[in-house]
PDB file of N, CA, C and O in Angstrom, chain B, residues numbered from 101:
ATOM      1  N   MET B 101      -3.727   0.996  16.717  1.00  0.00           N
ATOM      2  CA  MET B 101      -2.476   0.613  16.158  1.00  0.00           C
ATOM      3  C   MET B 101      -1.838   1.686  15.323  1.00  0.00           C
ATOM      4  O   MET B 101      -2.536   2.318  14.530  1.00  0.00           O
ATOM      5  N   SER B 102      -0.633   1.915  15.444  1.00  0.00           N
ATOM      6  CA  SER B 102       0.054   2.955  14.592  1.00  0.00           C
ATOM      7  C   SER B 102       0.277   2.588  13.173  1.00  0.00           C
ATOM      8  O   SER B 102       0.345   1.420  12.791  1.00  0.00           O
ATOM      9  N   PHE B 103       0.391   3.654  12.383  1.00  0.00           N
ATOM     10  CA  PHE B 103       0.683   3.305  10.985  1.00  0.00           C
ATOM     11  C   PHE B 103       1.830   2.437  10.735  1.00  0.00           C
ATOM     12  O   PHE B 103       1.809   1.548   9.884  1.00  0.00           O
ATOM     13  N   GLN B 104       2.883   2.715  11.521  1.00  0.00           N
ATOM     14  CA  GLN B 104       4.128   1.833  11.366  1.00  0.00           C
ATOM     15  C   GLN B 104       3.794   0.417  11.742  1.00  0.00           C
ATOM     16  O   GLN B 104       4.308  -0.515  11.124  1.00  0.00           O
ATOM     17  N   ALA B 105       2.970   0.223  12.712  1.00  0.00           N
ATOM     18  CA  ALA B 105       2.616  -1.110  13.101  1.00  0.00           C
ATOM     19  C   ALA B 105       1.858  -1.938  11.993  1.00  0.00           C
ATOM     20  O   ALA B 105       1.998  -3.146  11.806  1.00  0.00           O
ATOM     21  N   TYR B 106       1.055  -1.109  11.308  1.00  0.00           N
ATOM     22  CA  TYR B 106       0.256  -1.732  10.110  1.00  0.00           C
ATOM     23  C   TYR B 106       1.418  -2.180   9.039  1.00  0.00           C
ATOM     24  O   TYR B 106       1.390  -3.276   8.479  1.00  0.00           O
ATOM     25  N   LEU B 107       2.377  -1.262   8.839  1.00  0.00           N
ATOM     26  CA  LEU B 107       3.429  -1.669   7.853  1.00  0.00           C
ATOM     27  C   LEU B 107       4.248  -2.817   8.294  1.00  0.00           C
ATOM     28  O   LEU B 107       4.629  -3.661   7.483  1.00  0.00           O
ATOM     29  N   ASP B 108       4.522  -2.873   9.506  1.00  0.00           N
ATOM     30  CA  ASP B 108       5.340  -3.965  10.128  1.00  0.00           C
ATOM     31  C   ASP B 108       4.561  -5.304   9.932  1.00  0.00           C
ATOM     32  O   ASP B 108       5.121  -6.293   9.460  1.00  0.00           O
ATOM     33  N   ASN B 109       3.272  -5.301  10.304  1.00  0.00           N
ATOM     34  CA  ASN B 109       2.431  -6.403  10.158  1.00  0.00           C
ATOM     35  C   ASN B 109       2.354  -6.877   8.656  1.00  0.00           C
ATOM     36  O   ASN B 109       2.485  -8.063   8.355  1.00  0.00           O
ATOM     37  N   ILE B 110       2.156  -5.982   7.828  1.00  0.00           N
ATOM     38  CA  ILE B 110       2.159  -6.313   6.375  1.00  0.00           C
ATOM     39  C   ILE B 110       3.411  -6.872   5.934  1.00  0.00           C
ATOM     40  O   ILE B 110       3.382  -7.814   5.141  1.00  0.00           O
ATOM     41  N   GLN B 111       4.527  -6.403   6.353  1.00  0.00           N
ATOM     42  CA  GLN B 111       5.752  -6.999   5.998  1.00  0.00           C
ATOM     43  C   GLN B 111       6.054  -8.400   6.584  1.00  0.00           C
ATOM     44  O   GLN B 111       6.733  -9.222   5.968  1.00  0.00           O
ATOM     45  N   ALA B 112       5.552  -8.616   7.723  1.00  0.00           N
ATOM     46  CA  ALA B 112       5.642  -9.856   8.407  1.00  0.00           C
ATOM     47  C   ALA B 112       4.844 -10.870   7.610  1.00  0.00           C
ATOM     48  O   ALA B 112       5.309 -11.985   7.372  1.00  0.00           O
ATOM     49  N   LYS B 113       3.580 -10.469   7.173  1.00  0.00           N
ATOM     50  CA  LYS B 113       2.677 -11.521   6.483  1.00  0.00           C
ATOM     51  C   LYS B 113       3.123 -11.700   5.028  1.00  0.00           C
ATOM     52  O   LYS B 113       3.048 -12.821   4.526  1.00  0.00           O
ATOM     53  N   THR B 114       3.609 -10.600   4.285  1.00  0.00           N
ATOM     54  CA  THR B 114       3.867 -10.812   2.907  1.00  0.00           C
ATOM     55  C   THR B 114       5.371 -10.831   2.502  1.00  0.00           C
ATOM     56  O   THR B 114       5.720 -11.164   1.369  1.00  0.00           O
ATOM     57  N   GLY B 115       6.247 -10.458   3.479  1.00  0.00           N
ATOM     58  CA  GLY B 115       7.721 -10.338   3.151  1.00  0.00           C
ATOM     59  C   GLY B 115       7.965  -9.116   2.326  1.00  0.00           C
ATOM     60  O   GLY B 115       9.093  -8.992   1.848  1.00  0.00           O
ATOM     61  N   LYS B 116       7.110  -8.239   2.100  1.00  0.00           N
ATOM     62  CA  LYS B 116       7.231  -7.034   1.395  1.00  0.00           C
ATOM     63  C   LYS B 116       7.112  -5.766   2.181  1.00  0.00           C
ATOM     64  O   LYS B 116       6.191  -5.617   2.984  1.00  0.00           O
ATOM     65  N   GLY B 117       8.061  -4.808   1.960  1.00  0.00           N
ATOM     66  CA  GLY B 117       7.998  -3.605   2.652  1.00  0.00           C
ATOM     67  C   GLY B 117       7.374  -2.441   1.708  1.00  0.00           C
ATOM     68  O   GLY B 117       6.921  -2.641   0.581  1.00  0.00           O
ATOM     69  N   PRO B 118       7.430  -1.236   2.345  1.00  0.00           N
ATOM     70  CA  PRO B 118       6.814  -0.108   1.487  1.00  0.00           C
ATOM     71  C   PRO B 118       7.415   0.070   0.261  1.00  0.00           C
ATOM     72  O   PRO B 118       6.701   0.299  -0.715  1.00  0.00           O
ATOM     73  N   SER B 119       8.780  -0.009   0.137  1.00  0.00           N
ATOM     74  CA  SER B 119       9.483   0.203  -1.315  1.00  0.00           C
ATOM     75  C   SER B 119       8.993  -0.918  -2.208  1.00  0.00           C
ATOM     76  O   SER B 119       8.778  -0.666  -3.394  1.00  0.00           O
ATOM     77  N   ASP B 120       8.808  -2.089  -1.747  1.00  0.00           N
ATOM     78  CA  ASP B 120       8.319  -3.225  -2.653  1.00  0.00           C
ATOM     79  C   ASP B 120       6.872  -2.866  -3.164  1.00  0.00           C
ATOM     80  O   ASP B 120       6.591  -2.976  -4.357  1.00  0.00           O
ATOM     81  N   PHE B 121       5.983  -2.441  -2.244  1.00  0.00           N
ATOM     82  CA  PHE B 121       4.671  -2.104  -2.670  1.00  0.00           C
ATOM     83  C   PHE B 121       4.609  -0.915  -3.703  1.00  0.00           C
ATOM     84  O   PHE B 121       3.785  -0.876  -4.617  1.00  0.00           O
ATOM     85  N   ARG B 122       5.551   0.040  -3.469  1.00  0.00           N
ATOM     86  CA  ARG B 122       5.617   1.185  -4.445  1.00  0.00           C
ATOM     87  C   ARG B 122       6.044   0.681  -5.794  1.00  0.00           C
ATOM     88  O   ARG B 122       5.508   1.119  -6.812  1.00  0.00           O
ATOM     89  N   ARG B 123       6.990  -0.225  -5.834  1.00  0.00           N
ATOM     90  CA  ARG B 123       7.531  -0.749  -7.136  1.00  0.00           C
ATOM     91  C   ARG B 123       6.382  -1.598  -7.664  1.00  0.00           C
ATOM     92  O   ARG B 123       6.034  -1.396  -8.827  1.00  0.00           O
ATOM     93  N   LEU B 124       5.794  -2.465  -6.991  1.00  0.00           N
ATOM     94  CA  LEU B 124       4.655  -3.325  -7.530  1.00  0.00           C
ATOM     95  C   LEU B 124       3.563  -2.518  -8.029  1.00  0.00           C
ATOM     96  O   LEU B 124       3.021  -2.784  -9.101  1.00  0.00           O
ATOM     97  N   ALA B 125       3.203  -1.506  -7.273  1.00  0.00           N
ATOM     98  CA  ALA B 125       2.086  -0.610  -7.846  1.00  0.00           C
ATOM     99  C   ALA B 125       2.501   0.130  -9.127  1.00  0.00           C
ATOM    100  O   ALA B 125       1.678   0.344 -10.017  1.00  0.00           O
ATOM    101  N   ASP B 126       3.774   0.517  -9.212  1.00  0.00           N
ATOM    102  CA  ASP B 126       4.223   1.274 -10.396  1.00  0.00           C
ATOM    103  C   ASP B 126       4.196   0.202 -11.602  1.00  0.00           C
ATOM    104  O   ASP B 126       3.802   0.558 -12.712  1.00  0.00           O
ATOM    105  N   GLU B 127       4.577  -0.968 -11.385  1.00  0.00           N
ATOM    106  CA  GLU B 127       4.632  -2.051 -12.352  1.00  0.00           C
ATOM    107  C   GLU B 127       3.127  -2.280 -12.933  1.00  0.00           C
ATOM    108  O   GLU B 127       2.905  -2.555 -14.112  1.00  0.00           O
ATOM    109  N   LYS B 128       2.163  -2.132 -11.965  1.00  0.00           N
ATOM    110  CA  LYS B 128       0.761  -2.407 -12.379  1.00  0.00           C
ATOM    111  C   LYS B 128       0.220  -1.106 -13.056  1.00  0.00           C
ATOM    112  O   LYS B 128      -0.873  -1.152 -13.622  1.00  0.00           O
ATOM    113  N   GLY B 129       0.926   0.025 -13.021  1.00  0.00           N
ATOM    114  CA  GLY B 129       0.528   1.249 -13.766  1.00  0.00           C
ATOM    115  C   GLY B 129      -0.353   2.100 -12.851  1.00  0.00           C
ATOM    116  O   GLY B 129      -1.136   2.912 -13.344  1.00  0.00           O
ATOM    117  N   PHE B 130      -0.241   1.933 -11.509  1.00  0.00           N
ATOM    118  CA  PHE B 130      -1.030   2.587 -10.559  1.00  0.00           C
ATOM    119  C   PHE B 130      -0.374   3.944 -10.166  1.00  0.00           C
ATOM    120  O   PHE B 130      -1.040   4.808  -9.595  1.00  0.00           O
ATOM    121  N   MET B 131       1.000   4.130 -10.491  1.00  0.00           N
ATOM    122  CA  MET B 131       1.678   5.230  -9.972  1.00  0.00           C
ATOM    123  C   MET B 131       2.074   6.152 -11.015  1.00  0.00           C
ATOM    124  O   MET B 131       2.158   5.733 -12.169  1.00  0.00           O
ATOM    125  N   SER B 132       2.352   7.477 -10.715  1.00  0.00           N
ATOM    126  CA  SER B 132       2.750   8.470 -11.584  1.00  0.00           C
ATOM    127  C   SER B 132       3.540   9.454 -10.787  1.00  0.00           C
ATOM    128  O   SER B 132       2.956  10.009  -9.856  1.00  0.00           O
ATOM    129  N   GLY B 133       4.830   9.754 -11.032  1.00  0.00           N
ATOM    130  CA  GLY B 133       5.605  10.701 -10.333  1.00  0.00           C
ATOM    131  C   GLY B 133       5.775  10.345  -8.886  1.00  0.00           C
ATOM    132  O   GLY B 133       5.848  11.222  -8.025  1.00  0.00           O
ATOM    133  N   GLY B 134       5.839   9.032  -8.603  1.00  0.00           N
ATOM    134  CA  GLY B 134       6.056   8.586  -7.259  1.00  0.00           C
ATOM    135  C   GLY B 134       4.878   8.502  -6.399  1.00  0.00           C
ATOM    136  O   GLY B 134       5.004   8.221  -5.207  1.00  0.00           O
ATOM    137  N   LYS B 135       3.798   8.717  -6.903  1.00  0.00           N
ATOM    138  CA  LYS B 135       2.513   8.740  -6.133  1.00  0.00           C
ATOM    139  C   LYS B 135       1.343   8.096  -6.909  1.00  0.00           C
ATOM    140  O   LYS B 135       1.332   8.049  -8.139  1.00  0.00           O
ATOM    141  N   LEU B 136       0.428   7.638  -6.184  1.00  0.00           N
ATOM    142  CA  LEU B 136      -0.805   7.004  -6.734  1.00  0.00           C
ATOM    143  C   LEU B 136      -1.383   7.938  -7.746  1.00  0.00           C
ATOM    144  O   LEU B 136      -1.606   9.104  -7.419  1.00  0.00           O
ATOM    145  N   ARG B 137      -1.635   7.521  -8.922  1.00  0.00           N
ATOM    146  CA  ARG B 137      -2.359   8.374 -10.001  1.00  0.00           C
ATOM    147  C   ARG B 137      -3.732   8.814  -9.447  1.00  0.00           C
ATOM    148  O   ARG B 137      -4.443   8.072  -8.769  1.00  0.00           O
ATOM    149  N   THR B 138      -4.039  10.047  -9.779  1.00  0.00           N
ATOM    150  CA  THR B 138      -5.375  10.561  -9.298  1.00  0.00           C
ATOM    151  C   THR B 138      -6.560   9.817  -9.865  1.00  0.00           C
ATOM    152  O   THR B 138      -7.640   9.891  -9.279  1.00  0.00           O
ATOM    153  N   ASP B 139      -6.432   9.132 -10.926  1.00  0.00           N
ATOM    154  CA  ASP B 139      -7.607   8.418 -11.548  1.00  0.00           C
ATOM    155  C   ASP B 139      -7.686   7.113 -11.040  1.00  0.00           C
ATOM    156  O   ASP B 139      -8.624   6.403 -11.403  1.00  0.00           O
ATOM    157  N   ILE B 140      -6.816   6.672 -10.227  1.00  0.00           N
ATOM    158  CA  ILE B 140      -6.785   5.263  -9.598  1.00  0.00           C
ATOM    159  C   ILE B 140      -7.562   5.321  -8.351  1.00  0.00           C
ATOM    160  O   ILE B 140      -7.176   6.093  -7.474  1.00  0.00           O
ATOM    161  N   LYS B 141      -8.624   4.590  -8.160  1.00  0.00           N
ATOM    162  CA  LYS B 141      -9.496   4.584  -6.940  1.00  0.00           C
ATOM    163  C   LYS B 141      -8.944   3.579  -5.942  1.00  0.00           C
ATOM    164  O   LYS B 141      -8.426   2.511  -6.270  1.00  0.00           O
ATOM    165  N   ALA B 142      -9.100   4.015  -4.693  1.00  0.00           N
ATOM    166  CA  ALA B 142      -8.586   3.117  -3.603  1.00  0.00           C
ATOM    167  C   ALA B 142      -9.143   1.692  -3.712  1.00  0.00           C
ATOM    168  O   ALA B 142      -8.429   0.769  -3.319  1.00  0.00           O
ATOM    169  N   GLY B 143     -10.375   1.436  -4.219  1.00  0.00           N
ATOM    170  CA  GLY B 143     -11.010   0.213  -4.319  1.00  0.00           C
ATOM    171  C   GLY B 143     -10.212  -0.675  -5.264  1.00  0.00           C
ATOM    172  O   GLY B 143     -10.144  -1.882  -5.033  1.00  0.00           O
ATOM    173  N   GLN B 144      -9.577  -0.110  -6.362  1.00  0.00           N
ATOM    174  CA  GLN B 144      -8.873  -0.816  -7.376  1.00  0.00           C
ATOM    175  C   GLN B 144      -7.596  -1.408  -6.640  1.00  0.00           C
ATOM    176  O   GLN B 144      -7.247  -2.580  -6.783  1.00  0.00           O
ATOM    177  N   VAL B 145      -6.967  -0.539  -5.883  1.00  0.00           N
ATOM    178  CA  VAL B 145      -5.722  -0.939  -5.192  1.00  0.00           C
ATOM    179  C   VAL B 145      -6.080  -1.963  -4.078  1.00  0.00           C
ATOM    180  O   VAL B 145      -5.376  -2.967  -3.970  1.00  0.00           O
ATOM    181  N   THR B 146      -7.086  -1.776  -3.280  1.00  0.00           N
ATOM    182  CA  THR B 146      -7.394  -2.686  -2.148  1.00  0.00           C
ATOM    183  C   THR B 146      -7.806  -4.025  -2.806  1.00  0.00           C
ATOM    184  O   THR B 146      -7.468  -5.063  -2.237  1.00  0.00           O
ATOM    185  N   ALA B 147      -8.477  -4.079  -3.907  1.00  0.00           N
ATOM    186  CA  ALA B 147      -8.876  -5.318  -4.521  1.00  0.00           C
ATOM    187  C   ALA B 147      -7.668  -6.079  -4.857  1.00  0.00           C
ATOM    188  O   ALA B 147      -7.618  -7.286  -4.619  1.00  0.00           O
ATOM    189  N   TRP B 148      -6.601  -5.388  -5.446  1.00  0.00           N
ATOM    190  CA  TRP B 148      -5.381  -6.065  -5.996  1.00  0.00           C
ATOM    191  C   TRP B 148      -4.688  -6.593  -4.677  1.00  0.00           C
ATOM    192  O   TRP B 148      -4.267  -7.750  -4.685  1.00  0.00           O
ATOM    193  N   LEU B 149      -4.549  -5.838  -3.576  1.00  0.00           N
ATOM    194  CA  LEU B 149      -3.794  -6.218  -2.402  1.00  0.00           C
ATOM    195  C   LEU B 149      -4.515  -7.425  -1.693  1.00  0.00           C
ATOM    196  O   LEU B 149      -3.865  -8.363  -1.230  1.00  0.00           O
ATOM    197  N   LYS B 150      -5.817  -7.361  -1.633  1.00  0.00           N
ATOM    198  CA  LYS B 150      -6.596  -8.453  -1.030  1.00  0.00           C
ATOM    199  C   LYS B 150      -6.414  -9.730  -1.836  1.00  0.00           C
ATOM    200  O   LYS B 150      -6.195 -10.803  -1.273  1.00  0.00           O
ATOM    201  N   GLU B 151      -6.503  -9.612  -3.143  1.00  0.00           N
ATOM    202  CA  GLU B 151      -6.437 -10.829  -3.996  1.00  0.00           C
ATOM    203  C   GLU B 151      -5.020 -11.449  -3.985  1.00  0.00           C
ATOM    204  O   GLU B 151      -4.829 -12.644  -3.764  1.00  0.00           O
ATOM    205  N   GLU B 152      -4.022 -10.536  -4.244  1.00  0.00           N
ATOM    206  CA  GLU B 152      -2.679 -11.138  -4.490  1.00  0.00           C
ATOM    207  C   GLU B 152      -1.950 -11.438  -3.093  1.00  0.00           C
ATOM    208  O   GLU B 152      -1.171 -12.378  -2.935  1.00  0.00           O
ATOM    209  N   TYR B 153      -2.298 -10.538  -2.126  1.00  0.00           N
ATOM    210  CA  TYR B 153      -1.487 -10.602  -0.945  1.00  0.00           C
ATOM    211  C   TYR B 153      -2.310 -11.010   0.410  1.00  0.00           C
ATOM    212  O   TYR B 153      -1.786 -11.064   1.523  1.00  0.00           O
ATOM    213  N   GLU B 154      -3.627 -11.277   0.145  1.00  0.00           N
ATOM    214  CA  GLU B 154      -4.477 -11.623   1.254  1.00  0.00           C
ATOM    215  C   GLU B 154      -4.516 -10.649   2.394  1.00  0.00           C
ATOM    216  O   GLU B 154      -4.673 -11.019   3.557  1.00  0.00           O
ATOM    217  N   LEU B 155      -4.373  -9.412   2.040  1.00  0.00           N
ATOM    218  CA  LEU B 155      -4.390  -8.337   3.129  1.00  0.00           C
ATOM    219  C   LEU B 155      -5.878  -8.060   3.434  1.00  0.00           C
ATOM    220  O   LEU B 155      -6.748  -8.099   2.564  1.00  0.00           O
ATOM    221  N   GLY B 156      -6.106  -7.776   4.738  1.00  0.00           N
ATOM    222  CA  GLY B 156      -7.404  -7.311   5.078  1.00  0.00           C
ATOM    223  C   GLY B 156      -7.699  -5.785   4.583  1.00  0.00           C
ATOM    224  O   GLY B 156      -6.846  -5.096   4.024  1.00  0.00           O
ATOM    225  N   HIS B 157      -8.905  -5.396   4.841  1.00  0.00           N
ATOM    226  CA  HIS B 157      -9.190  -4.118   4.209  1.00  0.00           C
ATOM    227  C   HIS B 157      -8.418  -2.947   4.881  1.00  0.00           C
ATOM    228  O   HIS B 157      -7.959  -2.066   4.154  1.00  0.00           O
ATOM    229  N   GLY B 158      -8.248  -2.886   6.242  1.00  0.00           N
ATOM    230  CA  GLY B 158      -7.423  -1.899   6.931  1.00  0.00           C
ATOM    231  C   GLY B 158      -6.023  -1.945   6.528  1.00  0.00           C
ATOM    232  O   GLY B 158      -5.475  -0.862   6.324  1.00  0.00           O
ATOM    233  N   HIS B 159      -5.326  -3.060   6.375  1.00  0.00           N
ATOM    234  CA  HIS B 159      -4.012  -3.176   6.021  1.00  0.00           C
ATOM    235  C   HIS B 159      -3.881  -2.628   4.535  1.00  0.00           C
ATOM    236  O   HIS B 159      -2.955  -1.875   4.230  1.00  0.00           O
ATOM    237  N   ALA B 160      -4.828  -3.029   3.638  1.00  0.00           N
ATOM    238  CA  ALA B 160      -4.700  -2.593   2.264  1.00  0.00           C
ATOM    239  C   ALA B 160      -4.837  -1.173   2.221  1.00  0.00           C
ATOM    240  O   ALA B 160      -4.159  -0.560   1.397  1.00  0.00           O
ATOM    241  N   MET B 161      -5.719  -0.468   3.090  1.00  0.00           N
ATOM    242  CA  MET B 161      -5.930   0.989   3.036  1.00  0.00           C
ATOM    243  C   MET B 161      -4.666   1.594   3.529  1.00  0.00           C
ATOM    244  O   MET B 161      -4.362   2.702   3.088  1.00  0.00           O
ATOM    245  N   ALA B 162      -3.870   0.990   4.411  1.00  0.00           N
ATOM    246  CA  ALA B 162      -2.583   1.500   4.808  1.00  0.00           C
ATOM    247  C   ALA B 162      -1.573   1.626   3.619  1.00  0.00           C
ATOM    248  O   ALA B 162      -0.820   2.593   3.507  1.00  0.00           O
ATOM    249  N   ILE B 163      -1.609   0.630   2.782  1.00  0.00           N
ATOM    250  CA  ILE B 163      -0.790   0.756   1.593  1.00  0.00           C
ATOM    251  C   ILE B 163      -1.246   1.816   0.576  1.00  0.00           C
ATOM    252  O   ILE B 163      -0.461   2.458  -0.122  1.00  0.00           O
ATOM    253  N   VAL B 164      -2.675   1.951   0.552  1.00  0.00           N
ATOM    254  CA  VAL B 164      -3.193   3.029  -0.380  1.00  0.00           C
ATOM    255  C   VAL B 164      -2.634   4.419   0.286  1.00  0.00           C
ATOM    256  O   VAL B 164      -2.109   5.262  -0.442  1.00  0.00           O
ATOM    257  N   ALA B 165      -2.745   4.595   1.480  1.00  0.00           N
ATOM    258  CA  ALA B 165      -2.251   5.841   2.099  1.00  0.00           C
ATOM    259  C   ALA B 165      -0.782   6.067   1.895  1.00  0.00           C
ATOM    260  O   ALA B 165      -0.366   7.208   1.698  1.00  0.00           O
ATOM    261  N   LEU B 166       0.022   5.035   1.933  1.00  0.00           N
ATOM    262  CA  LEU B 166       1.393   5.035   1.707  1.00  0.00           C
ATOM    263  C   LEU B 166       1.678   5.444   0.244  1.00  0.00           C
ATOM    264  O   LEU B 166       2.562   6.265  -0.001  1.00  0.00           O
ATOM    265  N   LEU B 167       0.917   4.864  -0.751  1.00  0.00           N
ATOM    266  CA  LEU B 167       1.100   5.224  -2.183  1.00  0.00           C
ATOM    267  C   LEU B 167       0.540   6.541  -2.500  1.00  0.00           C
ATOM    268  O   LEU B 167       1.047   7.173  -3.427  1.00  0.00           O
ATOM    269  N   LYS B 168      -0.430   7.023  -1.854  1.00  0.00           N
ATOM    270  CA  LYS B 168      -0.866   8.463  -2.045  1.00  0.00           C
ATOM    271  C   LYS B 168       0.038   9.413  -1.498  1.00  0.00           C
ATOM    272  O   LYS B 168       0.055  10.558  -1.950  1.00  0.00           O
ATOM    273  N   GLY B 169       0.857   9.034  -0.494  1.00  0.00           N
ATOM    274  CA  GLY B 169       1.762   9.984   0.165  1.00  0.00           C
ATOM    275  C   GLY B 169       1.092  10.633   1.356  1.00  0.00           C
ATOM    276  O   GLY B 169       1.716  11.518   1.942  1.00  0.00           O
ATOM    277  N   THR B 170      -0.089  10.293   1.767  1.00  0.00           N
ATOM    278  CA  THR B 170      -0.739  10.878   2.871  1.00  0.00           C
ATOM    279  C   THR B 170      -0.169  10.338   4.261  1.00  0.00           C
ATOM    280  O   THR B 170      -0.317  10.968   5.308  1.00  0.00           O
ATOM    281  N   LYS B 171       0.461   9.180   4.181  1.00  0.00           N
ATOM    282  CA  LYS B 171       1.180   8.587   5.336  1.00  0.00           C
ATOM    283  C   LYS B 171       2.546   8.111   4.795  1.00  0.00           C
ATOM    284  O   LYS B 171       2.748   7.812   3.619  1.00  0.00           O
ATOM    285  N   LYS B 172       3.480   8.075   5.810  1.00  0.00           N
ATOM    286  CA  LYS B 172       4.831   7.538   5.462  1.00  0.00           C
ATOM    287  C   LYS B 172       5.272   6.652   6.562  1.00  0.00           C
ATOM    288  O   LYS B 172       4.655   6.601   7.626  1.00  0.00           O
ATOM    289  N   GLU B 173       6.402   5.908   6.303  1.00  0.00           N
ATOM    290  CA  GLU B 173       6.932   4.993   7.325  1.00  0.00           C
ATOM    291  C   GLU B 173       7.391   5.853   8.503  1.00  0.00           C
ATOM    292  O   GLU B 173       7.961   6.937   8.381  1.00  0.00           O
ATOM    293  N   GLY B 174       7.082   5.252   9.658  1.00  0.00           N
ATOM    294  CA  GLY B 174       7.412   5.982  10.867  1.00  0.00           C
ATOM    295  C   GLY B 174       6.292   6.855  11.464  1.00  0.00           C
ATOM    296  O   GLY B 174       6.410   7.387  12.568  1.00  0.00           O
ATOM    297  N   ASP B 175       5.192   6.981  10.680  1.00  0.00           N
ATOM    298  CA  ASP B 175       4.073   7.734  11.170  1.00  0.00           C
ATOM    299  C   ASP B 175       3.372   6.926  12.313  1.00  0.00           C
ATOM    300  O   ASP B 175       3.368   5.695  12.316  1.00  0.00           O
ATOM    301  N   ALA B 176       2.764   7.710  13.311  1.00  0.00           N
ATOM    302  CA  ALA B 176       2.128   7.058  14.441  1.00  0.00           C
ATOM    303  C   ALA B 176       0.689   6.644  13.979  1.00  0.00           C
ATOM    304  O   ALA B 176      -0.068   6.067  14.759  1.00  0.00           O
TER     305      ALA B 176
END
């Protein structure tokens, strides 16, 4: 599955897109300078996404990659 397909599936399930998750992560204090803070562990973010949005581990990790900036919309 491509990275974009993960994002599309997440949006279909939650009604939220990448910009929404960036904003929500920023509101939770996970972001700094537009990227995930270096002291925030992936496990913290995945726990939040699993609990609040019922995402599976792979989909939650896709959001982590998006927040870190290692992947972006449109990536294969």
